[in-house]
C-alpha positions in Angstrom: 45.7 51.3 4.9 44.4 48.9 2.4 40.9 50.2 1.4 39.5 46.4 0.9 40.4 43.8 2.7 39.9 40.0 0.9 40.3 36.4 2.2 41.6 33.8 -0.4 40.8 30.8 1.1 42.2 27.7 -0.8 45.1 30.1 -2.1 47.6 27.0 -1.5 46.3 25.7 -5.0 47.9 25.4 -7.7 45.5 25.0 -10.1 43.5 28.0 -8.1 45.4 30.1 -6.4 48.1 32.0 -8.8 45.0 33.1 -11.3 42.9 34.1 -8.6 45.8 35.7 -7.2 46.6 37.5 -10.6 43.8 39.0 -10.9 43.1 40.6 -7.7 46.4 42.5 -8.5 46.3 43.2 -11.8 42.4 44.9 -11.8 43.4 48.5 -11.4 39.9 49.4 -9.2 41.7 46.7 -5.9 45.2 48.5 -6.2 46.4 49.0 -2.4 43.6 46.3 -1.3 44.8 43.6 1.4 45.2 40.3 0.4 44.7 37.2 2.9 45.5 34.1 2.1 44.3 31.2 3.9 45.5 27.0 3.1 46.0 24.8 4.9 48.7 23.0 3.4 51.4 25.3 4.7 53.7 24.4 1.8 51.8 25.1 -0.6 51.0 28.2 1.0 54.5 29.5 1.6 55.4 28.9 -2.2 52.0 30.9 -2.9 53.1 33.6 -0.8 56.0 33.8 -2.0 54.9 34.0 -5.8 51.9 36.5 -4.8 54.7 38.8 -2.7 56.4 38.7 -6.0 53.3 39.6 -8.4 53.0 42.4 -6.1 56.2 44.0 -6.4 56.7 43.6 -10.2 53.4 44.7 -11.3 53.0 47.3 -8.7 50.0 46.3 -7.2 50.5 48.1 -4.2 48.6 46.0 -2.2 48.7 44.4 1.6 50.0 40.5 1.7 49.2 38.0 4.4 49.1 34.8 4.4 47.8 31.8 7.3 46.6 28.4 8.5 43.8 29.6 10.3 41.1 31.6 8.9 39.8 32.7 12.0 43.7 35.2 11.1 42.5 36.6 8.1 38.9 37.2 8.8 38.7 39.8 10.4 37.7 43.1 9.1 37.7 41.0 5.5 35.2 42.1 3.2 35.2 39.4 0.8 36.3 36.1 1.6 36.5 33.6 -1.8 36.5 30.3 -1.6 38.4 28.0 -3.3 38.2 24.6 -1.3 38.4 20.3 -1.4 39.8 17.5 0.0 41.7 15.1 -1.8 40.2 15.8 -5.4 41.7 13.3 -7.8 41.3 10.4 -5.5 37.7 11.4 -3.9 37.0 12.2 -7.8 37.6 9.0 -8.0 36.0 7.3 -5.5 32.3 8.9 -6.0 32.8 7.0 -10.2 34.5 3.6 -9.2 31.9 2.7 -6.4 28.4 3.5 -8.4 29.8 1.6 -11.6 29.6 -1.6 -8.8 25.7 -1.0 -9.2 25.7 -0.6 -12.7 25.9 3.1 -13.1 27.6 4.5 -14.9 28.5 8.3 -14.4 29.6 10.5 -17.0 30.8 12.6 -14.7 30.2 12.2 -11.3 31.1 15.7 -9.8 28.1 17.7 -9.9 25.0 15.2 -10.0 24.1 11.7 -9.1 25.6 9.9 -6.6 29.0 11.1 -7.4 27.6 15.0 -6.6 25.6 13.9 -3.1 29.5 12.5 -1.7 31.5 15.2 -3.5 28.6 18.2 -1.9 28.4 15.8 1.4 31.9 16.6 1.3 32.3 19.9 1.3 29.6 21.1 3.0 31.0 20.7 6.6 33.9 22.8 5.3 31.5 25.9 3.6 29.5 25.6 6.6 32.4 25.9 8.6 33.7 28.9 7.1 30.5 30.6 6.4 30.1 29.9 10.4 33.4 32.1 10.6 32.4 35.0 9.0 29.1 35.3 10.8 31.5 36.0 13.8 34.2 37.8 12.6 33.1 39.4 10.0 29.3 39.3 8.9 29.0 41.6 6.1 31.4 40.3 4.4 30.2 37.6 0.7 31.3 35.1 -0.1 32.2 34.1 -3.4 32.2 30.5 -3.7 34.0 28.5 -6.6 33.7 24.9 -4.8 32.3 22.8 -6.4 28.6 22.0 -6.4 28.5 25.9 -6.7 25.0 26.1 -6.4 24.1 22.8 -3.7 27.0 25.4 -1.5 25.3 28.5 -1.9 22.2 26.9 -0.8 23.4 25.5 2.4 25.0 28.7 3.6 21.9 30.7 2.4 19.1 28.3 4.5 21.1 27.8 7.2 23.3 31.1 7.6 23.3 34.5 7.7 26.7 35.7 5.3 25.6 36.5 1.5 27.5 34.6 -0.9 27.1 34.0 -5.1 28.8 31.6 -6.4 30.8 31.7 -9.8 31.5 29.3 -13.0 32.9 29.9 -16.0 30.3 27.2 -18.1 29.1 30.4 -19.5 32.3 31.1 -21.0 32.7 27.8 -22.2 29.3 27.7 -23.8 30.2 30.9 -25.8 33.3 29.7 -27.3 31.4 26.7 -28.7 28.8 28.4 -29.8 31.2 31.2 -31.7 33.3 27.4 -32.8 30.4 26.8 -35.0 29.5 29.6 -36.5 32.9 30.9 -36.9 32.8 33.9 -35.2 35.3 35.3 -32.6 33.4 34.5 -28.6 33.2 38.1 -27.4 31.0 39.1 -30.7 28.7 36.1 -28.9 26.4 37.8 -26.3 24.6 35.1 -24.8 21.5 35.1 -22.0 21.4 31.8 -20.1 19.3 30.6 -17.1 19.0 27.2 -15.3 21.8 25.4 -12.3 24.9 25.1 -12.9 26.5 23.8 -15.3 22.9 22.8 -16.7 21.7 26.0 -18.1 20.0 26.3 -21.0 20.9 29.2 -23.4 18.1 31.4 -24.0 18.8 34.4 -26.1 22.3 33.9 -28.9 22.7 37.2 -30.5 25.9 39.1 -32.3 27.6 41.4 -29.6 27.8 43.8 -32.6 24.6 43.6 -35.2 22.7 42.4 -32.3 21.5 39.2 -34.9 19.7 35.7 -33.4 21.7 33.4 -34.2 20.0 30.8 -33.1 18.9 30.4 -37.1 22.0 30.4 -38.2 23.4 27.9 -35.2 20.8 25.4 -36.3 21.6 26.0 -39.7 25.5 25.3 -39.7 24.8 22.4 -37.5 22.9 20.3 -40.2 26.1 19.4 -41.6 29.3 20.0 -39.3 31.7 17.9 -37.5 29.3 15.1 -35.8 31.6 14.1 -33.1 31.2 18.1 -32.0 29.5 18.0 -28.9 26.6 15.4 -29.3 24.7 15.5 -26.4 24.3 18.9 -26.6 22.9 19.0 -30.3 20.7 16.4 -29.7 19.4 18.1 -26.7 18.6 21.3 -28.2 17.1 19.3 -31.1 15.0 17.8 -28.5 14.2 21.0 -26.4 14.7 23.5 -28.5 17.6 25.9 -26.3 21.3 25.2 -26.3 22.1 23.6 -22.9 25.7 24.6 -21.0 28.4 24.0 -20.7 29.6 21.2 -21.7 28.4 17.4 -23.1 30.0 16.0 -19.7 28.5 18.9 -17.2 24.9 18.5 -19.1 24.3 14.4 -19.3 25.2 14.3 -15.5 21.8 15.7 -14.4 19.7 13.3 -17.7 18.8 9.6 -17.6 19.7 8.9 -20.9 23.8 8.3 -20.3 23.9 6.0 -17.5 23.3 2.8 -18.0 26.1 1.0 -20.0 23.6 -1.8 -21.7 22.3 1.1 -23.6 25.8 1.8 -25.6 25.7 5.8 -24.2 28.6 6.6 -23.9 29.8 4.7 -27.1 27.1 6.5 -29.3 27.9 10.3 -27.7 32.0 10.0 -27.6 31.4 9.9 -23.8 35.4 9.5 -21.4 36.1 9.3 -18.2 37.9 12.3 -16.2 41.4 11.4 -16.4 42.2 11.8 -12.8 45.7 11.2 -13.4 46.4 13.5 -15.4 44.9 16.3 -13.8 47.4 15.0 -11.0 50.5 15.2 -13.6 49.1 18.4 -14.5 49.4 20.2 -11.2 52.7 18.4 -9.9 54.1 20.5 -13.6 52.0 23.5 -12.1 54.3 23.6 -8.8 57.4 23.2 -10.1 56.9 26.3 -12.3 55.6 28.1 -9.2 58.3 27.8 -6.7 60.5 29.0 -9.9 58.2 31.8 -9.4 58.6 31.4 -6.2 61.8 31.3 -5.9 62.6 34.7 -8.6 63.3 32.8 -11.3 62.1 33.2 -14.8 58.9 35.5 -16.1 55.8 35.6 -14.6 54.3 37.4 -17.4 52.3 34.8 -18.3 50.4 35.3 -15.5 49.9 38.4 -16.4 46.9 37.0 -18.7 44.6 36.5 -16.4 41.6 34.1 -16.2 38.2 33.8 -17.0 36.9 34.0 -13.8 34.8 37.0 -12.5 35.6 37.1 -9.1 38.2 40.5 -9.6 35.6 42.4 -12.2 32.4 42.2 -9.6 34.0 43.2 -6.2 35.7 46.1 -8.3 32.4 47.0 -9.1 31.6 46.9 -5.8 33.8 48.4 -4.0 33.8 51.1 -7.0 30.2 51.4 -7.4 30.6 50.6 -10.8 27.5 49.1 -13.6 28.4 46.0 -14.2 26.6 43.1 -15.6 27.8 39.3 -15.7 26.4 36.6 -17.8 25.8 34.1 -14.7 26.0 34.4 -11.0 24.4 31.5 -8.6 22.5 33.4 -6.7 18.8 33.0 -4.8 16.6 33.1 -7.9 14.0 35.5 -5.8 11.7 36.1 -9.1 14.4 36.4 -12.0 13.3 32.7 -13.5 9.2 32.8 -13.6 9.2 29.4 -12.8 11.4 28.4 -10.7 10.7 28.0 -6.4 12.3 31.9 -5.5 14.7 30.6 -2.6 16.0 28.2 -5.0 20.3 28.7 -6.1 20.3 29.4 -9.8 22.5 30.3 -12.2 21.3 33.7 -14.0 22.6 37.0 -15.4 23.0 39.5 -12.2 23.7 43.5 -12.8 26.2 45.4 -9.9 24.3 48.6 -8.7 24.4 50.5 -5.7 27.5 48.0 -5.1 24.8 45.6 -5.1 25.2 43.0 -7.1 21.0 40.8 -7.8 19.6 38.7 -10.6 18.0 39.6 -14.1 14.5 39.0 -14.5 14.9 36.6 -17.5 11.0 35.4 -17.2 10.0 31.7 -17.7 12.1 28.6 -19.0 10.1 26.3 -21.2 8.6 24.3 -19.2 9.7 21.0 -19.9 13.2 22.3 -19.3 12.1 23.7 -16.2 10.7 20.7 -14.8 14.1 19.3 -15.7 16.0 21.8 -13.3 12.9 21.8 -11.0 14.0 17.6 -9.9 17.5 19.1 -9.9 16.4 21.5 -7.6 14.2 19.3 -5.2 16.5 17.5 -4.2 19.3 19.8 -4.1 17.1 21.0 -1.1 17.5 17.2 0.4 21.2 17.1 0.0 22.1 20.6 1.8 19.4 18.9 4.5 21.3 15.9 4.5 25.4 17.9 4.6 24.2 20.1 6.9 22.5 17.5 9.4 23.1 14.0 9.2 20.1 12.8 7.6 20.6 9.7 6.3 17.1 10.1 4.6 17.2 13.3 3.7 20.8 11.4 1.2 18.6 8.9 0.6 15.4 10.6 -0.6 17.9 12.6 -2.6 19.3 9.7 -4.2 16.1 7.9 -4.9 15.1 11.6 -6.6 18.0 11.5 -9.0 17.6 10.7 -12.6 20.4 7.7 -12.5 18.3 5.7 -9.6 15.9 3.1 -10.6 16.4 0.4 -7.6 15.8 1.4 -4.5 17.4 -1.6 -2.8 20.6 -0.5 -4.4 20.6 3.0 -3.7 20.5 1.6 0.4 23.1 0.1 0.0 25.4 2.9 -2.3 24.5 5.0 -0.6 26.1 2.8 2.8 29.2 2.3 0.3 29.4 5.9 -0.1 28.8 7.2 3.4 31.3 4.7 4.6 34.1 5.6 1.8 34.0 9.0 2.8 33.6 8.4 6.3 36.5 10.3 7.4 35.8 13.5 5.6 31.3 13.4 6.6 31.1 14.6 10.3 28.0 15.8 10.7 26.8 11.6 9.7 28.3 10.6 13.2 30.5 7.4 13.3 29.5 4.4 11.4 
């Protein structure tokens, strides 16, 4: 009999499914587990399931693999539920960028903060809450491991409105490691970071060389004085102003700040910002599907999948299942005092420790107060967006928008909200017919 049952909801994704399934199948402590693959796209799911069975056989993982379009069939008996879901990802994301642009709001990314982050959250909350409600009834003790953006807002919705335990994961901390390592000409694994804040808006409190314990901030500041000016100009400017390196990247961090959205300031040109390449993302997914079809048909080598991903779901699940001690650089969980000057209930991204088959935040102390204030504003917005997303409150959605740093006109905010709710009405059942 399988020792552990894990559901992967959103498994029929070309960009997410093969990698996360490969991670699970290659993890020693999860051999012999039951994997329940779930997706509402039957064609994509069937291909991914066939590929998963091939990986399972060739790699000797000994797992039991099932696939279904009905998550209620998959959830009973699950101990872990991995979630990565989106509906019409590129199409809706492009709309989240273009609609606010009519009001002079040129968002750096339009995914996790700003008006785009509001719309993205409102669309994904019904999906995530539906999964959480099913978990409450079918596998109440299971841990939700969420990759769906905006990660902290969706995890907060689950913790605030359900009894399900949820963590959120993101590989952003790895991006910060790689960037700092590049400047210092070090291998990324030599850069040990302690960071805290909000997902996609975290701040590196400490950076040390793993092998020697050397504080890397002094050489980082020295190297950056003469470093290529085109390299991460937003991150570097913010570090100079606030004293800490923000993570993970210019476009993500800029979403949460008021300095980059007005076209007349020339911020996009000054900081070399670029619109997300939605067409390129679609082309990449199409290429991935071609590879998946080939692999699923038993053709070609699947060795490249053995490289695994930089996501940490499999390692965290293994540590919980086996009782191993482990420390993670970044997990999205309720604060519970880990960052002393942020609210305890807020969903924050912090280092975490896995101990005695449970995961808990590492206490990192206080953020510098100006940085904490920037985070507190986002936490206040998060709480209102979550309320709006779960209850369908237009007032809460409008208040969230009015608190957002990209908004400076109340009338425009009301019209923008109406436009977003109308454009995405088919995915916003909580707001009712409009």
